Backbone as CSV, one residue per row, in Angstrom:
resi,resn,N_x,N_y,N_z,CA_x,CA_y,CA_z,C_x,C_y,C_z
1,MET,20.482,7.323,-3.506,19.203,6.870,-3.368,18.455,7.973,-3.397
2,PRO,17.033,8.384,-3.801,16.156,9.233,-3.753,15.815,9.578,-2.272
3,SER,15.272,10.665,-1.934,14.939,11.137,-0.732,13.476,10.944,-0.427
4,ARG,12.765,11.378,0.770,11.398,11.396,0.986,10.989,12.328,0.166
5,PRO,9.551,12.319,-0.395,8.915,12.962,-0.850,8.995,14.645,-0.138
6,SER,9.215,15.188,-0.601,9.439,16.793,0.069,8.163,17.561,0.094
7,GLY,7.441,17.794,1.253,6.114,18.676,1.175,5.115,17.683,0.862
8,SER,5.451,16.507,0.747,4.072,15.721,0.404,3.711,15.407,1.726
9,SER,2.103,15.419,1.660,1.566,14.663,3.043,1.404,13.111,2.683
10,ILE,1.958,12.200,3.711,1.722,10.993,3.497,0.775,10.275,4.766
11,PHE,0.084,9.656,4.276,-0.876,8.653,5.343,-0.570,7.360,5.256
12,SER,-0.405,6.539,6.437,-0.298,5.272,6.083,-1.128,4.463,7.540
13,ALA,-1.825,3.571,7.252,-2.415,2.694,8.195,-2.520,1.116,7.847
14,ALA,-2.630,0.541,8.957,-2.518,-0.871,8.479,-3.904,-1.622,9.318
15,PHE,-4.292,-2.478,8.548,-5.650,-3.184,9.121,-5.402,-4.565,9.278
16,VAL,-6.178,-5.111,10.139,-6.130,-6.461,10.276,-7.706,-7.080,10.262
17,ARG,-7.676,-8.117,9.772,-9.045,-8.699,9.454,-9.268,-9.852,10.766
18,THR,-10.345,-9.675,11.300,-10.642,-10.261,12.880,-12.213,-11.248,12.547
19,PRO,-12.448,-11.925,13.158,-13.821,-12.503,13.016,-14.976,-11.621,13.317
20,LYS,-14.714,-10.343,13.979,-15.805,-9.207,13.885,-15.560,-8.519,12.840
21,GLY,-14.807,-8.238,11.957,-14.652,-7.332,10.745,-12.910,-6.948,10.874
22,TRP,-12.948,-5.714,10.516,-11.519,-5.033,10.145,-11.144,-4.186,11.356
23,ASN,-10.119,-4.092,11.990,-9.637,-3.198,12.810,-8.346,-2.499,12.502
24,GLY,-8.198,-1.279,12.490,-7.029,-0.486,12.108,-6.415,0.362,13.139
25,ALA,-5.158,0.645,12.439,-4.298,1.465,13.520,-3.450,1.884,12.504
26,GLU,-3.110,3.449,12.914,-2.030,4.171,12.067,-0.483,3.544,12.103
27,ALA,0.065,4.163,11.026,1.288,3.121,10.858,2.255,4.134,10.359
28,ASP,3.096,4.606,11.545,4.220,5.536,11.346,5.505,4.988,10.453
29,LEU,5.834,5.328,9.100,6.589,4.547,8.527,7.854,5.683,8.397
30,THR,8.099,6.765,9.104,9.235,7.693,8.759,10.309,6.975,9.060
31,GLU,10.435,6.114,10.010,11.872,5.472,10.317,11.846,4.363,9.302
32,ALA,11.105,3.886,8.602,11.554,2.440,7.628,12.899,2.628,6.691
33,GLU,13.606,1.770,6.824,14.571,2.005,5.968,15.004,0.896,4.977
34,ILE,14.418,-0.380,5.581,14.375,-1.572,4.628,12.605,-2.144,4.586
35,VAL,12.663,-2.978,3.755,11.084,-3.343,3.730,10.604,-4.323,4.985
36,ASP,11.729,-5.174,5.354,11.225,-5.460,6.920,10.785,-4.855,8.101
37,ASP,11.362,-3.552,7.790,10.493,-2.183,8.783,9.307,-2.104,8.624
38,LEU,8.771,-2.422,7.180,7.346,-2.182,7.222,6.287,-3.116,7.650
39,GLY,7.039,-4.268,7.644,6.382,-5.399,8.266,6.355,-5.448,9.811
40,ASP,7.515,-4.872,10.141,7.387,-4.824,11.864,6.530,-3.807,12.319
41,THR,6.503,-2.662,11.545,5.638,-1.414,11.798,4.030,-2.096,11.898
42,VAL,3.719,-2.845,11.015,2.503,-3.522,10.941,2.035,-4.278,11.998
43,GLN,2.822,-5.370,12.250,2.975,-6.220,13.216,2.874,-5.334,14.787
44,GLU,3.841,-4.379,15.012,3.706,-3.784,16.135,2.306,-3.130,16.561
45,ASN,1.727,-2.358,15.340,0.567,-1.529,15.665,-0.655,-2.187,15.691
46,LEU,-0.519,-3.292,15.094,-1.454,-4.297,15.017,-1.797,-5.296,16.350
47,GLY,-0.599,-5.456,16.714,-0.404,-6.275,17.674,-0.886,-7.838,17.117
48,LEU,-0.244,-8.172,15.982,-0.432,-9.430,15.513,0.356,-10.319,16.240
49,THR,-0.481,-11.844,15.996,0.203,-13.015,16.906,0.349,-14.148,16.333
50,GLY,-0.061,-14.242,14.882,0.013,-15.503,14.184,-0.331,-15.271,12.780
51,ASP,-1.549,-15.831,12.260,-1.336,-16.152,10.766,-2.827,-14.958,10.262
52,GLU,-2.963,-13.849,11.251,-3.788,-12.693,10.627,-3.403,-12.399,9.439
53,LEU,-4.559,-12.153,8.640,-4.377,-11.279,7.421,-4.450,-9.416,7.854
54,ALA,-3.583,-9.090,7.407,-3.229,-7.495,7.512,-2.995,-6.917,6.203
55,LEU,-3.516,-5.722,6.111,-2.879,-4.879,4.751,-2.307,-3.380,5.438
56,LEU,-1.526,-2.956,4.765,-0.974,-1.887,4.569,-1.176,-1.094,3.667
57,CYS,-1.979,0.315,4.121,-2.322,0.953,2.961,-1.691,2.396,3.205
58,VAL,-1.057,2.786,2.154,-0.176,3.876,2.087,-0.304,4.874,1.025
59,GLU,-0.757,6.419,1.304,-0.965,7.165,0.271,-0.100,8.406,0.416
60,VAL,0.514,8.776,-0.576,1.171,9.960,-0.623,0.743,10.998,-1.681
61,GLU,-0.021,11.943,-0.808,-0.954,12.983,-1.575,-1.417,12.849,-2.820
62,ASP,-1.298,13.187,-3.525,-1.850,13.068,-5.177,-0.786,12.454,-5.839
63,GLU,0.058,11.522,-5.457,1.058,11.213,-6.139,1.052,9.566,-6.396
64,TRP,0.710,8.738,-5.345,0.768,7.259,-5.630,-0.023,6.760,-4.307
65,PHE,-0.266,5.516,-4.538,-0.496,4.464,-2.981,0.113,3.200,-3.172
66,ALA,0.215,2.331,-2.121,0.468,1.438,-2.046,-0.290,0.339,-1.117
67,LEU,-0.507,-0.624,-1.402,-1.030,-2.057,-0.531,-0.076,-3.061,-0.581
68,VAL,-0.069,-3.503,0.928,0.861,-4.502,1.176,-0.202,-5.613,1.973
69,ARG,0.122,-6.902,1.373,-0.717,-7.601,2.024,0.153,-8.705,3.220
70,TYR,-0.073,-8.708,4.169,0.884,-9.659,5.071,-0.035,-10.738,5.698
71,GLU,0.128,-11.982,5.626,-0.571,-13.242,6.031,0.337,-14.171,6.506
72,GLY,0.408,-14.275,7.786,1.242,-15.096,8.567,2.627,-15.127,8.133
73,ASP,3.416,-16.542,7.901,4.687,-16.159,7.468,5.006,-16.377,6.010
74,ALA,4.180,-16.070,5.487,3.862,-15.994,3.754,4.778,-14.611,3.500
75,GLU,5.388,-14.550,2.478,6.158,-13.412,1.990,4.765,-12.035,1.636
76,PRO,5.380,-11.083,2.263,4.513,-10.100,1.561,4.003,-9.874,0.411
77,ARG,2.879,-9.562,0.071,2.355,-9.336,-1.382,2.172,-7.911,-1.523
78,ALA,2.499,-7.052,-2.521,2.568,-5.787,-2.537,2.014,-5.167,-3.938
79,PHE,1.523,-4.226,-3.799,0.669,-3.363,-5.154,1.239,-2.052,-4.858
80,LEU,1.933,-1.415,-6.149,2.162,0.072,-6.317,1.458,0.816,-7.284
81,SER,0.586,1.516,-7.322,-0.064,2.127,-8.005,0.440,2.805,-9.276
82,ASP,1.780,3.405,-9.011,2.678,4.007,-10.129,4.482,3.394,-9.827
83,ALA,4.669,2.440,-10.577,5.983,2.166,-10.716,7.308,3.459,-10.627
84,GLN,6.813,4.579,-11.191,7.658,5.689,-11.032,8.040,5.850,-9.526
85,ALA,7.057,5.810,-8.821,7.303,6.166,-7.399,8.405,5.400,-6.402
86,ALA,8.600,4.304,-7.364,10.052,3.348,-6.559,11.367,4.366,-7.188
87,LEU,11.350,5.198,-8.014,12.503,5.900,-8.675,12.542,7.225,-8.178
88,THR,11.477,7.863,-7.225,11.578,9.239,-6.703,11.811,9.461,-5.481
89,ASP,11.269,8.357,-4.501,11.680,8.758,-3.126,12.008,7.300,-2.323
90,ASP,12.726,7.502,-1.213,12.783,6.447,-0.715,11.740,5.402,-0.020
91,LEU,10.489,6.013,0.768,9.526,5.201,0.774,9.085,4.613,-0.417
92,GLY,8.747,5.089,-1.488,8.369,4.513,-2.698,9.275,3.504,-3.170
93,ALA,10.882,3.644,-2.892,11.512,2.467,-3.234,11.475,1.253,-2.389
94,LEU,11.101,1.491,-0.923,10.625,0.406,-0.189,9.550,-0.280,-1.003
95,PHE,8.373,0.248,-1.467,7.290,-0.409,-1.849,7.729,-0.904,-3.110
96,GLY,8.436,-0.118,-4.137,9.058,-0.550,-5.416,9.551,-2.110,-5.095
97,GLU,10.334,-2.171,-4.190,11.236,-3.329,-3.878,10.124,-4.527,-3.499
98,LEU,9.187,-4.166,-2.656,8.060,-5.290,-2.313,7.484,-5.775,-3.747
99,ALA,7.136,-4.671,-4.732,6.223,-4.950,-5.882,7.238,-5.530,-7.058
100,GLY,8.354,-5.599,-6.827,9.283,-6.198,-7.829,9.720,-5.199,-8.929
101,VAL,9.693,-3.946,-8.680,9.901,-2.833,-9.553,11.558,-2.653,-9.745
102,ALA,12.208,-2.605,-10.933,13.482,-2.987,-10.816,14.274,-1.748,-10.302
103,PRO,15.334,-1.656,-9.313,15.934,-0.473,-8.888,16.627,-0.097,-10.164
104,GLY,17.026,1.261,-10.110,17.764,1.802,-10.977,17.354,1.935,-12.482
105,SER,16.221,1.515,-12.345,15.468,1.746,-13.947,15.616,3.092,-14.703
106,ASP,16.370,3.101,-15.812,16.349,4.147,-16.371,15.247,4.428,-17.554
107,ALA,14.114,3.554,-17.551,13.077,3.930,-18.301,12.224,5.155,-18.341
108,PRO,12.219,5.848,-19.208,11.372,7.268,-19.372,10.167,6.965,-18.629
109,GLU,9.469,8.022,-17.940,8.292,8.288,-17.462,7.158,7.978,-18.593
110,LEU,6.382,6.949,-18.550,5.266,6.698,-19.356,4.105,7.064,-18.744
111,GLY,4.021,7.757,-17.739,2.308,7.848,-17.388,2.580,6.895,-16.297
112,VAL,1.247,6.884,-15.733,0.794,5.757,-14.323,0.963,4.594,-15.225
113,ARG,2.011,3.577,-14.577,2.073,2.136,-14.514,2.158,1.300,-13.210
114,PRO,1.197,0.846,-12.909,0.702,0.080,-11.555,1.683,-1.267,-11.952
115,ALA,2.483,-1.596,-10.585,3.284,-2.701,-10.614,3.258,-3.621,-9.133
116,GLY,3.570,-4.715,-9.251,3.330,-5.340,-8.293,2.295,-6.661,-8.435
117,ASP,1.858,-7.330,-7.547,0.961,-8.335,-7.290,-0.653,-7.976,-7.441
118,PHE,-0.929,-8.033,-8.738,-2.430,-7.211,-9.075,-3.615,-8.134,-8.430
119,GLU,-3.338,-9.612,-8.079,-4.123,-10.454,-7.481,-3.997,-10.607,-5.910
120,LEU,-3.365,-9.478,-5.360,-3.365,-9.460,-3.991,-4.712,-9.512,-3.145
121,LEU,-5.844,-8.940,-3.919,-7.023,-8.711,-3.203,-8.210,-9.640,-3.597
122,SER,-7.961,-10.488,-4.920,-8.861,-10.878,-5.707,-9.776,-11.719,-4.699
123,ASP,-9.179,-12.381,-3.771,-9.973,-13.346,-2.802,-10.785,-12.470,-2.068
124,LEU,-10.502,-11.489,-1.704,-11.447,-10.822,-1.046,-12.703,-9.921,-1.577
125,GLY,-12.424,-10.180,-2.887,-13.472,-9.527,-3.559,-13.173,-8.392,-4.622
126,LEU,-11.948,-8.167,-4.779,-11.284,-7.056,-5.681,-10.624,-7.619,-6.831
127,SER,-10.905,-7.908,-8.035,-10.200,-8.454,-9.096,-9.039,-7.634,-9.559
128,PRO,-7.949,-8.317,-10.164,-6.989,-7.598,-10.650,-7.399,-6.463,-11.662
129,GLU,-8.427,-6.778,-12.458,-8.710,-5.655,-13.572,-9.286,-4.499,-12.599
130,GLU,-9.972,-4.621,-12.011,-10.730,-3.799,-10.936,-9.555,-2.795,-10.460
131,LEU,-8.726,-3.441,-9.874,-7.514,-2.688,-8.813,-6.693,-2.174,-10.011
132,ILE,-6.421,-2.272,-10.997,-5.701,-1.877,-12.063,-6.456,-0.634,-12.655
133,GLU,-7.678,-0.669,-12.888,-8.643,0.311,-13.210,-8.731,1.405,-12.058
134,LEU,-8.979,1.003,-10.979,-9.280,2.119,-9.866,-7.681,2.909,-9.934
135,SER,-6.471,2.114,-10.106,-5.335,2.825,-9.750,-5.008,3.661,-10.826
136,MET,-5.644,3.442,-11.818,-5.316,4.442,-13.492,-6.398,5.293,-13.643
137,GLU,-7.343,5.285,-12.827,-8.632,6.265,-12.894,-8.309,7.655,-13.236
138,GLU,-8.525,8.343,-14.352,-8.363,9.637,-14.596,-8.855,10.462,-13.488
139,GLY,-7.869,11.901,-12.934,-8.351,12.154,-11.943,-8.720,11.902,-10.695
140,ALA,-8.475,10.215,-10.387,-8.476,9.820,-8.998,-7.426,10.001,-8.345
141,LEU,-7.488,10.878,-6.827,-6.443,10.756,-6.151,-6.367,9.222,-5.373
142,PRO,-4.964,9.300,-4.809,-4.785,8.171,-4.089,-5.657,7.937,-3.158
143,ALA,-6.131,8.952,-2.361,-7.016,8.967,-1.257,-8.236,8.182,-1.509
144,ASP,-8.672,8.680,-2.690,-10.010,8.307,-3.077,-10.042,6.716,-3.573
145,THR,-9.090,6.457,-4.116,-9.028,4.983,-4.415,-8.765,4.147,-3.634
146,LEU,-8.054,4.475,-2.382,-7.897,3.975,-1.260,-9.387,3.643,-0.443
147,SER,-9.986,4.524,-0.329,-11.716,4.537,0.079,-12.197,3.709,-0.828
148,VAL,-12.237,3.480,-2.069,-12.850,2.866,-2.715,-12.866,1.122,-2.267
149,VAL,-11.219,1.036,-2.338,-10.795,-0.157,-2.141,-11.260,-0.858,-0.848
150,ALA,-11.114,0.034,0.378,-11.591,-0.092,1.840,-13.070,-0.544,1.600
151,GLU,-13.910,0.270,1.022,-15.479,0.340,1.017,-15.770,-1.236,0.521
152,ARG,-15.038,-1.436,-0.552,-15.171,-3.042,-1.316,-14.815,-4.107,-0.348
153,LEU,-13.620,-4.049,0.558,-13.074,-5.122,1.456,-13.848,-5.090,2.827
154,GLY,-14.546,-3.800,3.384,-15.223,-3.666,4.459,-14.703,-3.088,5.648
155,PHE,-13.490,-2.419,4.969,-13.137,-1.438,6.186,-13.016,0.189,6.073
156,ALA,-13.968,0.410,5.455,-14.307,1.989,5.033,-14.161,2.708,6.130
157,ASP,-15.125,2.166,7.389,-15.468,3.132,8.506,-13.804,3.290,9.061
158,GLU,-12.901,2.256,9.215,-11.997,1.991,9.882,-11.018,2.981,9.549
159,LEU,-10.847,3.059,8.039,-10.002,3.686,7.302,-10.395,5.410,7.419
160,ASP,-11.823,5.678,7.604,-11.808,7.236,7.796,-12.012,7.512,9.210
161,ARG,-11.939,6.837,10.007,-11.805,6.856,11.380,-10.048,7.184,11.751
162,LEU,-9.394,6.690,10.984,-7.799,7.039,11.048,-7.439,8.275,10.416
163,ARG,-8.173,8.841,9.398,-7.931,9.823,8.477,-8.050,11.073,9.345
């Protein structure tokens, strides 16, 4: 299995939507070994108790980002900005698994190819087309893209506070 991205800066935070807006907390994913560990980290860091809507946002320097939506007992829904990340490091492989990227794919690198549930934010105001366009924007870093997503969904202040 690929290793953790060496020398890459990783930022991860989880956000929960409440009646008063969004609240966020850093999410340390260094010990995550299976996809369930990601959800457990979100639940622990946010103190989730039921059917709350929570988002896990992860950015790996200028390489890729991932979004995972957790809502009650429903299966997590994931978006990965570049499917190639699932083949290059352990953390990317976990998000690739959630996003449905085939493990061990021998496909040649074809540039940025988003993967996963493109509609996971559509009911929150970000269409699938906009999410794909943002993830593939020339010259945009994952941090920039997540900032735009956070602004559109209303948790930009919380994201900035945690960075």
